N, C-alpha and C positions, 0 to 999 in steps of 0.2 A: 611530821606526817607526810607521807608520799604525795607528791603532786603529779599531775598527768597533763599530756597534751594530745591533741588529735591531729593526725596527718591525713589528708585526702589526696589520693592519687587518681587523677583523671586520665584514663587510658584511651585506647582506640575504640574499644567495644563497651566499656563499662567504667564506673568509678567505684573506688573502694576507700572506706574510712577505717582507720586503725587508731585505737585508743592505746597510748603508750605510757608506761611508767618512766618518769624522768630519773628515777634512781638507778635503773639498770638497762633501760631500753626494752624491757620485756613487753611484748604485745599482749595486752590484756583481753582485747576483743577486736574483731574486725567484721565488716559487713560490705558486701558487694551489691551494687545496684546496676543491672544491665541498662544500657541506653535504650529507651523505648523506640527511638528511630534508627538506632544503629549507625552504620556508615551509609550515607546516602550517595549512591554512585550510579544509579540507573534512572530513577524518576523521583521527583519531589514528593514528600509525604502529603497525602490528601489532595493530590493534584495529578493531572495528566502530563505535566511538564517533564519532558525527557531531558536527561543530561547528556553532554557530549563525552567523547572519549577522554579518559584519564581524569575525570572529575571525581572528587571525594569531598563530600560535605557532611556537616552534622547540624543538629538542631540544639541551640543553646538551652532550651527548656529542659533537655535531658540532664544538663549539669546541675540545674537547680533541684531536680528530682533526687540526685545523688545526695545533696545536702539534706533535703527534706526527709529522706528515708534512712540513709546510712548513718548519719550522726546520731539521731535518737536511738537507732538500733544498737550501736556500740555502747551507748550509755546504759540502755536497758539490759543488754546481755551481761555487762560487767557488774552491775549493781552498785557502782561507786556513787558517791555524792557528787553531782555535777559541779558543785562549788570547788571541788579539788582540781578541776580542769583549768589551767591558767592560760592556755593559748591554742590556737588552731593555725595550721599551715597547709598549703596546697602545692602540688606539683602537677605539671601538665605535659602531654605530648606537644611537641612544637616543631615547626611553626604552625600554629593553629589560630587563625585570625577571624575577626568578625567586624562588620560595620555597625556603629552605634550612633544614635542621635544625641542631642544635647542633654537628654535625661538618662543617658547611658543605657538606653533600651535598644536591643538589636532590631534592625530594620525588618527582619523576617517576622517579628512579632506583630507588625502592622498588617491589617487585613489586605491593604492594597498591594503588599509586596510578598504575600505568602506563596505566590506562584512564580516569583522571580528568583532564579538560582543565585544570583550575585548578592542577594540580601541575607544569605545564610552564612554559617561558619564554613570557612575553607579549612579542611583538615590538613594535617602535615603532609599526607601523601596525595594531596591534590596536585597533579602534574600537568594540568591543562594550561599552565602559564609558562611552559618550557620555552616557547618562542620569545617570551619577554625576557626570560633569564638569559637566553642566547644574546639578545640585543644589549642587555646590561653588561655582559661580559665583553662583548665586542667594543662597546663604547668605553668601558673602563680601561681596556688594553690600549685602545687608540689614544686615550688622553693620558695614559701613564698614571692612573689613579693609584695612590699608595695603599689604599685599603684592600686592594685585590689580593695582595700577598698574604694578608692575615686570614684569608679564606681559601688557602691552598690554590689560588689562581682562578677560581670559578665561584660565582654566586649561584646558588641552587634555585630551581623553580619551586622548591618546597618552602622557600623563605618569604619574608614579608613583602619586599619591594616588588618582586615579580608578580605576586598575587594582587597587590594594590593596583599596579599598572594594568593588569588584565581587566579589573573592574572598570577602570577609567576608560579603557578602549572599547569594551563590549557593553558596558552599562553606564554611560555617563550620567544618567539620571540618578542612579544609585550612588555613584561617586559624589555627585553634587549634594545630595541629601545627607551624606555621611558626615557627621561632625568629627568623628575620629575612627581610625582603624586601630583595633586593639588586639593584643594577644588574649586568647581565651583565659589564660591564667590570671592576667590583670583584670579582666572583666569579672571573673568569679570573685576575686578579692574585693572589687568595687561593690559587688552585691552584698558581701558580708559586712563591709565597713561604710558604704555610702560615699566612698572617696576613690578616685582613680589615680593610681600611681603606676609607673612602668618599671618593671624589675630589670636590673642591669644584666641578668643572665640572658633572657630572651632578646632584649634590645641589642646586646653585644653579639650574640651568636646568630641571630635571625634577622636583624634589621639594620646591619652595617653600622651600628653605633659603637663609638670608641670612648673609653673613659677620659682620655686626654683630648681627643680631636672632635668628639661628638659625631654627628652624622656627616656623610659626604656633603660637599658644598652645593649651594644653589646652582652653580654653573654646571655641575655634573647632571643634576636633575633636569635643568633646562635643555641640555644637550640631548638627553634621552627623549624628552617630550616637553615642549614649553608649558604645557598644562601642569606638569609636575614640579615646576620651579620652586614653589613654596610649600611642597608636601610636608617637609619635616617641621616647619613652623606652624602648620595648620593641622592637618589630619594625623600627624604623628607627634604633636606637641605634648608636653607634660613632663613632670619631674621623673628622672630616672634614678632609682634608689638601689643601694647595695642589698645583697642577700642578707637575711636576718633582720632587716629593718622592720619596725612595727609600722605596718601600713595604716593602722587605726584600731579602734575598738569595735567589738561585735555590736551591731545595731540592735535596738530593742526588738524590731521586727524579726531579725534573724535569731535572736535569743529565744523568742517565743516559738519560732519554727523548729529549732533544734533542741531546746531544753537546756542550753548552755547559759552561763551567767552573762548578762549584758555587760559590755565593756571589756571583756577579756581580750588579750592581744591577738591580732590577726597579722601574720607575717606576710611580707611581700611575696608575690608568686615566684615560682621556680620551674625549671624544666625537670621532667621526671628522671632522666639519666643523671643529671647534675646533682639532684638531691640525693641520689643513691650513694654518691662517693663518700661523704662522711659517715653514712650509715653502715658502711663496711669497714670503717676505721682508717680510710685512706686520707691522710691530711699532709702528705709529703710526696715528693717526686719518686719516680721509678716503678710505680705500681699502676697498671692499667685496669680500670674497672670496666667490665663488660655488662651492660644491662641487656639481658637476652630475653627477647619475647618475639613478637611478630617481626621486629627488626632488631638490630643491635646498635647501641651507641657505645663508643669506645672513649673513655675519659682518662686524661692524664694531667698531671701537674708538672710545671716547669718553673725554673727561676729566671728565665729570659724568654723574650719573644722571638721565635724563629719561624721561618717559612717552611711548611711541609706540604708536598703535593697532595691535593685533594682533601685536606683536612676541612672540617666544617667550620672551623674557626679557632682563633686563639684570643682569649679575652682576659685582660687583667682583672684579678679578683672574681673571675667568672664562675668559679666553683668553690674555692677556698680563699679567704682573704690572705693577701701577701704572696700569692702565687699566680702565675699565668695558667689559666685553664685551657687545655687543648681538647677538642672534640673531633672525632671522626665517626664513621658509621657504615652500616650495611642496610640497604633499604628493605630487604626481605630476608628473613631467616625462618622463624617459625611459620610465617606465611607460606613459605615454599613447601615445608613438610605438610602443612594443612592442605595446600592445593593438591599435593600428591595423593593423600589418603582420600580426599573428597572426589577427585576427578579421574584418577587413574588406577584405582584398586580393583583387581579382578574379583569375581564373585566367590571363587574358592577361598580367597583370603578372608573375605567378609564372613563366610560360613565358619572358617576355622576360628576366627576371633570370637564368634558367638558360641561355638561349641566349647571353647576353653575358658569362657567367661573373662576374657581380657579386654582391655581398651586397645584400640588398633595400634596406637603408637607403642604400647608395651610389647605387643606381638612382634611388630617389625623390629623393634630394638633387640629383642631376644634373638630373632633370626639373624639380624645383621651382625650381631656381636660374634657369631660363629665364624665370620670371615676374617682373614688376616688382611692387613693393608695391601692393596694392589691385587688381591686375589680375584676380584670381580672383573678386572679389566676395564672398568668404567672410569670416566672422568667427566666432571660437570663444571660449568660456569654458573655462578650463583646470582644471576642478574634477572630473576623473574619479575622484579619491580625496578629495573634499572640498576645503576651502580652509583652509590653515594660517594664512597671513598675507595680508591683514590682518583677515579676517573671523572666523577661528578657528571654523570650522563644518564638521564632518565630514559633515553631513547634506545638503550641497549636491552637485549632480551636474554633469556636463559638458553643453555646449551647442554646437551647430554651426548657423550661420545663413547663409542665402543660397544654398543649393544649387539647381541647376537640372538638367534632363535632360542638359545638356552638361558638367556638373562632372566633372573628371578626378581620379583618385586622388592624383596629385602636387599638385593644388591643395588638396585636403583636408589632405594631409601638411604643406604649407607653412602652411596656416591653423593647424594644431596647433602647429607650431614658433612661429609668431607669437603664439599665445595664451599660451604659457608665458613669452615675452618680455614681453608686456603685464603678466602677473602680476608679473614681476620689477620692471617700471617702477613698478607700484603700490606695491611695497615700498620702492623707492628714494625715491619721492616722500613716503611717510609719514615716513621718517627726515629728509629734507631739510626738510619742513614743520615739524618739531619741533626744528630747529636743530642736527641732527647731519649733518655734512658728508659728502658722497659725491662725490668728484672723478673716480674711476676704478674700474674693475672688474677683478678678477683671477679667472680661470676655471681650475678644476682638476676632476679626476674623469674618468670614462670618456667622457662626451659631447664635451667640447672636442677630444679627440684623434680623434674619429670624424667630426665634422660641421662643416666650415668654414662652410657656409651658416648653420647655427644661430648661430654666433658673430657673423657679420656682421649677422644680424637683431637679435640682442641689442644690438649696438653702435648700430645705426640706431634702434631703438625707444627705448632709454634715452638716446641722444645722448651716450654716454660711451665713452672708449677702453677697450679690453680687453687685458690682458696674460694670457698663457697659461702655466701651469706647465710646466716642462721635465720634471718627474717623471711617470712613468706611474702611480705610486701615492702621490700627495701626502700623504694622511692617514698612511700608513705611514711616510713620510719624517719627518713631524712627530712621530710616536710615537717614532721612533729618535732624533730630536733631544732630546726630553724624557728619553729613556733616557740620553743623553750628559750631560744636566744632573743627573740622579739619580746618575750615577756620579761626577761632579765632575771638576775640572781635575786633581787629583792622580792620578786613575786614567787620565787621557788624554782626558777629556771637557771639558765647559764648566761654568762656574759659574752662567750665566744663559741663558735661552732667547734673549735678544736677542743675546748673544755667539754662540751656536750659529747663529742665523739669519744673522749676518754672514758666516759661513764656508760654511754648508750649504744655504741657501735657493737655489732655482734657478727661473728663468723664461726663456722663449724671448725672443730678441732682437726678433722681430716684434711689433708692436702692431696690433691690429685697430681701425681708426679708423672713426667714423661717416661715411656718405656723405650729404652735405647734402641732395641731392634726395630720397633715401629717407627721411631724417628728416622732411622736410616732409609727405610723404604719411602716414607713420606717426603723426605728431601728430594728423592728422584721424581716422585709424582708431582711435587710442587714445581719443579723445573718445567714439566709438561704443562701444568696449569698456567704458569707465567707466559709460556709461548702462546697459548690460546688467548689468555687475557690481553696480551699486547697486540696480537694479530687482529682480533675482533674489536678490541676496545680503543686502540690508538690510531685507527684510520687506515691500516693496511687493507682491511676488508670491511666495508661498511654495509655488508649484506643485511645485518639486523635492522639498520635504519631504513634501508631500501624496502625491506619487507613491511615495516611499519608504515612507510609512505604509501605503499600499494594498498595496504589495508584501509588507510584513511581515504585514499582516492576511490576505493570501492564503496565507501560510505559506511564502513563498520565503526 
């Protein structure tokens, strides 16, 4: 009899649960629950407390609502017997952290802290700790810390330590009352099981933890700030477990809430992009997985640990056991396209979209597809939310070059699509130049399902074939696969993620191939992109940072 697992993907705007057949990876049912509070970046909910520049928070109650609503919904829609579900797994955007008390309750749940920004979840794209990241990098370089090379030479403000240090500096009362700072993925698993474990994926990529060496030494943290000396032994304490570990059994309370059997396996948490890798069948080197949504994460496997400029990290067993998992990324991709249609679209385009009964991205894609590479005369830098890889600099901004009075909206749209593809090529070349093979690309996430032109542009600019995930919710499928591993073969699951991938991974038959004549033109455009990339991104002209400084000085 077929067994099932549930994967829950916690994204930036919503959470989605997927019920998956363990026999073939088929998605039986899915359900999305939008976050009630969304991304909190201007003012706290039910409060007049305003947030500063580059803040991005969330409310942890939204995550519980996903479990409460989406899990029963997929069971109800499918009509299957809940007793056939053997496990549940989750993945999460990261680094997304929250302070909890000794009962594992978020501090923002307390009445006395509901108006305090630092008591809430800090979302991955919270960049207000950049000044702390700068100091971490300066100190690590000064001391010759070995860990820095594993993160491409820079620790990001999006990660754990910079955010924790910001709390200590700006809200020492919150810091003192925090029993532990935890990844949201680990916190949600603790709510399902009643037990807190730290997963090796987020610990390795986002909290400077190493399988062999652990966290950086007390001396490093003391050099940063004497108050941080015992951080890892106190507020980051806890067992770090491999992916696929059974974190515990589903509690009676959660079983009643979800309609699932009490005691079924709950897998240790995972990062969304990393969970997607086995879900598209990538369990060996040479294949880069692009999780394409609001941002892009680029995932690769390798057999040795190497240093690559600007990578987000290399972690032993961080994605697939037995391999070093490499991660890089772009901080804004779909977000850029969304910004453009929401903030810069002329009225006549809006009217045309309405008249033709199209979604606006469909309209722009159709119009943009009529142009040949280079025909618009435009070139853009894709830094609307800073640069994650390879420059690791959140203080950079976007750029659009070559506009004239004849420039059309669809030309700008195409230039923005191309800019993000140029950013991906920069990342691919950084890996290739350091001896890490990239022979083909795998695309998953929301964007590949919506925009065929985007995929063709990526194939042409990188000169690599692209395979596309069959799954609508690839990270959630991966989370369900790890749940099957946590349950094990005896319960109807699998003993390894490689075995699970052999049965459950799904990609479309069609492969997007580069068009040679397009490749030739894009090679020339890429040279111009690189000139702009290095001129504005490597210190020749820091005008973007000076503009941000002036904005901050003006009180914006």
